[in-house]
C-alpha positions in Angstrom: 67.4 67.6 52.7 64.2 69.7 54.2 61.7 72.4 52.9 60.7 75.3 54.5 57.5 77.5 53.8 57.2 81.2 53.9 54.3 83.1 53.7 54.0 86.5 52.3 51.2 88.6 51.1 49.5 85.1 51.3 52.2 83.9 48.8 54.0 80.8 49.3 57.4 80.5 48.7 59.6 76.9 49.2 62.8 76.9 49.9 65.2 74.4 50.2 67.5 73.6 53.1 70.4 71.9 54.1 70.5 69.4 56.6 74.7 69.9 56.5 76.2 73.6 56.9 79.0 72.9 54.0 82.3 71.1 56.0 82.6 74.1 58.6 81.7 72.3 61.8 83.3 69.5 61.1 86.8 70.8 60.2 86.6 73.6 62.8 88.4 74.0 66.4 88.3 75.2 69.3 91.4 77.1 69.4 92.4 79.5 66.7 95.6 78.7 66.1 94.1 75.0 64.6 91.4 77.2 63.2 94.5 78.9 61.0 96.0 76.1 60.6 93.1 74.2 58.8 92.2 77.1 57.1 95.4 77.1 55.3 94.8 73.8 54.0 91.1 74.7 53.2 92.4 77.7 51.0 95.7 75.5 49.5 92.9 72.9 48.2 89.8 75.1 47.3 90.0 78.8 46.8 91.1 79.3 43.6 88.2 77.3 42.3 85.6 79.2 44.1 83.6 81.4 41.9 81.3 84.0 42.4 77.6 83.0 41.7 77.1 83.5 38.4 73.4 81.9 37.4 71.8 85.6 38.4 73.8 87.3 35.3 71.3 87.1 33.0 69.5 90.1 35.2 72.5 92.0 36.2 76.3 92.3 36.1 77.7 94.8 37.9 80.9 95.6 35.8 77.9 96.9 33.0 76.2 98.8 36.1 77.1 102.7 35.5 76.3 103.2 39.3 77.7 100.4 40.3 81.2 101.1 42.3 82.9 98.4 39.7 81.4 99.7 37.2 83.9 99.2 34.1 85.9 96.8 35.9 87.5 93.7 33.7 88.3 90.2 34.7 90.4 87.5 33.1 89.8 83.7 32.9 93.5 83.0 33.2 95.1 85.5 35.1 95.2 84.9 38.8 96.0 88.1 41.3 94.2 88.5 43.7 95.1 86.3 46.9 94.5 85.5 50.4 97.4 84.4 52.6 99.7 83.4 49.5 97.0 81.9 47.9 95.4 83.1 44.7 91.8 83.3 44.8 89.2 83.0 41.6 89.7 86.1 39.1 86.2 86.6 38.8 86.1 88.6 42.6 86.2 92.3 42.8 88.7 93.7 45.6 87.6 97.0 47.6 90.6 97.3 49.4 90.8 94.7 52.1 94.0 92.0 51.4 92.2 89.4 52.8 88.3 90.1 51.8 86.9 90.0 48.3 83.4 90.2 46.9 81.2 90.3 44.2 78.2 92.3 43.8 75.4 89.6 42.4 72.7 91.9 41.7 71.2 95.1 42.4 67.7 96.4 42.3 67.4 100.4 42.5 63.7 100.2 43.0 63.3 97.8 45.8 66.4 99.4 47.3 68.5 96.3 48.3 71.8 94.6 47.2 73.4 91.1 47.3 76.5 90.7 47.7 79.0 87.5 47.9 81.8 87.6 50.7 85.1 85.6 50.2 88.1 85.3 52.9 89.1 86.3 55.9 87.0 89.3 57.9 89.7 90.8 59.7 89.3 93.9 61.5 91.6 93.6 63.9 94.5 93.6 61.5 93.0 95.3 58.6 90.1 97.4 59.6 88.2 95.3 56.5 84.4 96.9 57.6 86.2 100.3 56.4 86.6 99.5 52.9 83.4 97.1 53.2 81.6 100.3 53.9 83.6 103.1 52.5 84.5 101.3 48.8 81.0 99.0 48.9 78.1 100.0 50.7 78.3 104.3 50.8 78.6 104.5 46.7 75.6 102.4 47.1 73.9 104.1 49.4 74.7 107.1 47.5 72.4 105.6 44.5 69.4 105.1 47.1 70.3 101.0 47.9 69.7 100.7 52.2 69.1 97.1 52.7 72.1 94.7 52.2 72.3 91.2 51.6 75.8 89.1 52.4 75.9 85.7 51.5 79.1 84.4 53.7 79.1 81.0 53.1 83.1 81.6 52.1 83.4 84.1 54.9 86.1 81.5 57.0 87.1 83.6 60.6 85.7 86.9 61.5 88.0 89.2 63.7 86.8 92.2 65.2 87.9 95.4 66.7 87.0 96.9 70.1 85.8 100.0 67.4 82.4 99.3 66.1 82.1 103.0 64.8 82.0 101.9 60.9 79.1 99.2 62.4 77.4 101.5 64.1 77.3 104.5 61.5 76.2 101.8 58.9 73.4 100.3 61.1 72.0 103.7 61.4 72.3 105.2 58.2 70.0 102.4 56.7 67.6 102.4 59.5 66.8 106.6 59.0 65.6 105.1 55.1 63.7 101.7 57.0 66.7 99.3 55.9 69.2 97.1 57.5 71.8 94.6 57.0 71.4 90.9 56.9 74.5 88.5 57.0 73.3 84.8 55.7 74.7 81.3 55.7 77.7 82.6 58.2 79.8 79.8 59.4 79.2 78.5 63.1 83.0 79.5 64.2 81.8 83.1 62.3 78.7 83.5 64.1 79.6 83.0 66.8 82.7 85.5 66.4 80.2 87.9 64.9 78.0 86.7 68.6 80.7 87.4 70.7 81.2 91.5 69.2 77.6 92.3 69.6 76.9 92.4 65.4 73.7 91.1 66.6 73.5 95.5 67.1 73.6 95.8 63.5 72.9 93.4 61.4 70.8 90.4 61.4 72.2 86.9 61.2 72.3 83.9 63.2 70.3 80.2 62.9 67.3 82.1 61.5 69.1 83.1 58.5 71.6 79.6 57.8 71.4 77.1 56.4 69.3 78.8 53.1 70.0 77.7 49.8 69.3 80.8 47.6 71.2 79.9 44.6 68.2 78.6 43.1 66.1 81.1 43.5 65.7 84.4 41.6 67.4 87.2 43.3 63.8 89.2 44.0 62.5 86.4 46.0 65.0 86.1 48.3 64.8 90.1 49.0 61.5 89.4 49.4 61.8 86.6 51.8 64.8 88.3 54.0 62.9 91.4 54.3 59.6 89.9 55.0 62.1 88.1 58.1 63.4 91.3 58.9 60.3 92.7 59.3 58.6 90.3 61.3 56.0 89.4 59.0 57.0 85.7 57.5 56.2 82.5 59.2 58.0 79.6 58.7 57.1 76.1 58.8 59.4 73.0 59.6 58.6 70.6 57.4 
């Protein structure tokens, strides 16, 4: 375990960082065939047990927020309906149109204009144009409510497959930048980060080493936002201990 100290406006935040990035680096091979095989094994053993982060429900619940795109949704703790490659996922995840990528809005602050969203599954723009569903069904409704800073927690995004068409990313990036906003992907697995980099996602979103290995679940949502906002704006100094 290691720690980092984040300074912003003379206030110090201490974030614990893990030396190990989940288990992804241990089982991801260089070939996509082997990667897919191991992904299916991972899904078979763990997918239905992975549930969205729940400790922030004391601060925010998306299905009870009238301004949320998921307002009014109901969930079962026992009936599994959504699936990924024929493997059921935890019923608390929200479907937004994709057949392989699911999410959960963990927290929204309309005054500060940010949203924390956790993702799970495979991000596949090549076959399913997942960015279209994410943009149109999640981001657009939130932007209409004044949200222009998006934090995506990506530990459970197992793969990323880009499309040659990056219009949705370009549009989304331009829209948030016009309002002083940004898009950030936290804790991407190494191969996912590489795939995003190959797809030039750095032109539209913040991700990579600086945004990885952050243990955010033990923090309050506002603190996580303040740290990331400072990072994006270049106002934070990282001190390694």
